[in-house]
C-alpha positions as CSV (number, residue, x, y, z in Angstrom):
1,M,0.0,0.0,0.0
2,R,1.3,3.5,-0.9
3,K,1.9,6.2,1.7
4,V,-1.0,8.7,2.3
5,C,1.5,11.3,1.0
6,A,4.8,10.5,-0.7
7,D,6.4,13.8,0.2
8,W,4.7,15.6,3.1
9,K,7.1,18.5,3.0
10,T,6.4,19.4,-0.6
11,E,2.8,18.4,-0.9
12,A,1.2,19.1,2.5
13,F,3.2,21.7,4.4
14,S,3.1,25.5,4.1
15,P,4.8,28.1,6.3
16,A,1.5,29.3,7.6
17,L,0.7,25.9,9.0
18,V,4.0,24.1,9.6
19,N,7.1,25.7,11.2
20,G,9.5,25.5,14.1
21,S,7.9,28.2,16.2
22,Y,5.9,25.6,18.1
23,W,8.9,23.8,19.4
24,P,8.7,24.9,23.1
25,D,5.1,23.7,23.4
26,F,5.9,20.5,21.6
27,E,8.9,19.7,23.7
28,E,7.1,20.5,27.0
29,N,4.0,18.5,26.1
30,A,5.8,15.5,24.7
31,K,8.0,15.2,27.8
32,A,4.9,15.5,30.0
33,A,3.5,12.5,28.1
34,S,6.7,10.6,29.0
35,A,8.3,10.8,25.5
36,E,12.1,10.8,25.5
37,I,13.5,13.5,23.2
38,F,16.9,13.8,21.7
39,C,18.0,16.7,19.4
40,V,20.6,16.1,16.8
41,P,22.0,18.3,14.0
42,D,21.6,15.9,11.0
43,E,20.7,12.4,9.9
44,T,24.2,11.0,10.5
45,A,24.0,12.1,14.1
46,A,20.4,10.7,14.3
47,A,21.7,7.3,13.1
48,Q,24.3,7.3,15.9
49,K,21.6,8.3,18.5
50,V,19.4,5.4,17.3
51,L,22.3,3.0,17.9
52,E,22.9,4.5,21.4
53,I,19.2,4.0,22.2
54,A,19.2,0.4,20.9
55,D,22.2,-0.3,23.1
56,E,20.4,1.3,26.1
57,V,17.3,-0.8,25.7
58,K,19.3,-3.9,25.0
59,A,17.7,-4.4,21.6
60,D,19.7,-6.8,19.4
61,M,16.8,-7.1,16.9
62,V,15.3,-4.1,15.2
63,V,12.4,-3.7,12.8
64,A,12.1,-0.6,10.6
65,A,9.6,0.8,8.2
66,G,10.2,3.1,5.3
67,T,13.9,2.3,4.5
68,E,13.2,2.2,0.8
69,I,11.9,5.8,0.7
70,D,13.5,7.4,3.8
71,R,17.2,8.3,3.8
72,G,17.3,8.9,7.5
73,I,15.7,5.5,8.4
74,S,17.9,3.7,5.9
75,L,21.1,5.4,7.3
76,A,20.1,4.4,10.9
77,C,19.5,0.8,9.8
78,D,22.9,0.7,8.1
79,T,24.5,2.0,11.3
80,L,22.7,-0.6,13.5
81,A,23.6,-3.4,11.1
82,Q,27.3,-2.4,11.1
83,A,27.2,-2.5,14.9
84,G,26.0,-6.1,14.8
85,K,22.3,-5.7,15.3
86,Q,19.8,-7.8,13.5
87,V,17.9,-5.3,11.4
88,F,14.7,-6.3,9.4
89,R,13.5,-3.8,6.7
90,D,11.7,-6.0,4.2
91,K,7.9,-5.8,4.8
92,F,7.5,-9.6,5.1
93,E,10.5,-9.9,7.5
94,V,9.2,-7.0,9.6
95,A,5.8,-8.7,9.8
96,E,7.4,-11.9,10.9
97,H,9.9,-10.5,13.4
98,A,8.1,-7.5,14.9
99,P,6.6,-9.5,17.8
100,Q,10.1,-10.6,18.9
101,A,12.0,-7.4,18.1
102,G,13.3,-5.2,20.9
103,L,13.0,-1.9,19.0
104,G,10.9,-0.4,16.2
105,L,12.0,2.5,14.0
106,S,9.9,4.8,11.8
107,R,9.4,8.4,10.6
108,A,7.1,11.0,12.1
109,E,5.7,13.3,9.5
110,F,5.1,16.2,11.9
111,G,4.6,17.0,15.6
112,V,1.7,18.8,17.3
113,G,2.7,21.5,19.8
114,E,-0.6,21.5,21.7
115,T,-0.4,17.8,22.7
116,G,3.2,16.7,22.1
117,S,1.9,14.1,19.7
118,V,3.5,13.0,16.4
119,C,1.7,12.1,13.2
120,V,2.9,8.9,11.6
121,D,1.9,7.9,8.1
122,T,1.0,4.3,8.9
123,Y,0.3,3.4,5.3
124,S,1.2,-0.2,5.5
125,Y,1.0,-3.1,7.9
126,E,4.7,-3.0,8.7
127,A,4.5,0.8,9.3
128,R,1.9,0.1,12.0
129,V,3.5,-2.9,13.7
130,V,6.9,-1.3,14.2
131,G,5.3,1.2,16.5
132,M,2.9,-1.3,18.3
133,L,4.6,-4.6,19.0
134,P,8.3,-4.0,20.1
135,P,8.7,-2.7,23.7
136,A,10.5,0.4,22.5
137,H,9.8,2.7,19.5
138,I,11.9,5.5,17.9
139,V,10.6,8.0,15.5
140,L,12.7,10.5,13.5
141,L,11.2,14.0,13.3
142,D,12.2,17.2,11.5
143,R,12.8,19.9,14.1
144,N,10.7,22.4,12.1
145,A,7.9,20.0,11.0
146,L,5.5,21.2,13.7
147,V,2.0,22.5,13.8
148,E,0.3,24.5,16.6
149,N,-2.7,22.3,17.5
150,V,-4.9,19.4,16.5
151,T,-7.1,21.6,14.4
152,T,-4.1,22.6,12.3
153,A,-2.9,19.0,12.1
154,F,-6.2,18.1,10.4
155,Q,-5.8,21.0,8.0
156,V,-2.4,19.7,7.0
157,M,-3.7,16.2,6.6
158,S,-6.7,17.3,4.5
159,R,-4.4,18.8,1.9
160,V,-3.3,15.3,0.8
161,F,-5.5,12.6,2.4
162,Q,-7.6,10.5,0.1
163,K,-7.3,7.0,1.6
164,G,-5.0,5.0,3.8
165,Y,-4.0,5.2,7.5
166,L,-2.6,7.9,9.7
167,G,-1.9,7.7,13.4
168,F,-1.1,10.1,16.3
169,I,1.3,8.9,19.0
170,T,1.5,10.7,22.3
171,G,4.2,9.2,24.5
172,P,4.5,5.5,25.3
173,S,1.4,3.2,25.7
174,R,-0.4,3.7,28.9
175,T,-3.5,2.6,30.7
176,A,-5.1,3.1,34.1
177,D,-7.9,0.6,33.7
178,I,-7.0,-1.5,36.7
179,E,-7.7,0.2,40.0
180,R,-6.8,3.6,38.4
181,V,-3.1,2.7,38.6
182,L,-1.1,4.1,35.6
183,S,0.8,1.4,33.8
184,L,3.1,1.9,30.8
185,G,3.6,-0.6,28.0
186,V,0.4,-2.7,28.5
187,H,-1.0,-2.2,25.0
188,G,2.2,-1.1,23.1
189,P,5.7,0.2,23.7
190,S,6.7,1.1,27.3
191,R,9.3,3.6,26.0
192,F,8.9,6.1,23.2
193,F,11.8,8.1,21.7
194,I,11.7,11.1,19.4
195,V,15.0,11.8,17.7
196,V,14.6,15.4,16.5
197,I,16.7,16.4,13.5
198,G,17.7,19.9,12.5
199,A,18.7,23.3,13.9
200,E,16.3,25.4,16.0
201,G,14.5,28.1,14.1
202,G,15.3,26.8,10.7
203,S,12.8,26.4,7.8
204,I,11.7,23.3,6.0
205,H,10.1,25.3,3.2
206,G,12.1,25.8,0.1
């Protein structure tokens, strides 16, 4: 299945809707939702940070979505593989190994300042399971791909959405169904990492 949008930056974003000015709100709200945020200057540094996280969570098996179309994800996978990690990128291998993998890796298209959420183009089965089945999940996010609030997020999505799947992730999986005690990781990853790429105040337009 094809992505909802092949190139969000070109086809869906405009400076009036998407820019880096919402970073303070996004960072504060994402951290309040227990997301773990790391800021890096470029994709090479992002790949190294992904490896560091994989080592921290003791993930020797990693599943990734989007390597065939996303340079940042592909570079991170290469770095993981060179370090001796088992990395599965093919959609059939991802589907087979996601339940046993220690880490999932994917791309967030943009973040929402109001909630600290990220929007993920979950166009395919493998794009969904990498963020649902492993106990830890990393997304790569452009520092300036941010919108102010949920209303603006839907405005951006409406520019390109025709069919498919999109999802919002706000921190790690959590529930308080049992005796109102908050538990993380019951219905999905217990740790959620956002590796933010790019300089503060830059532009992603043009």
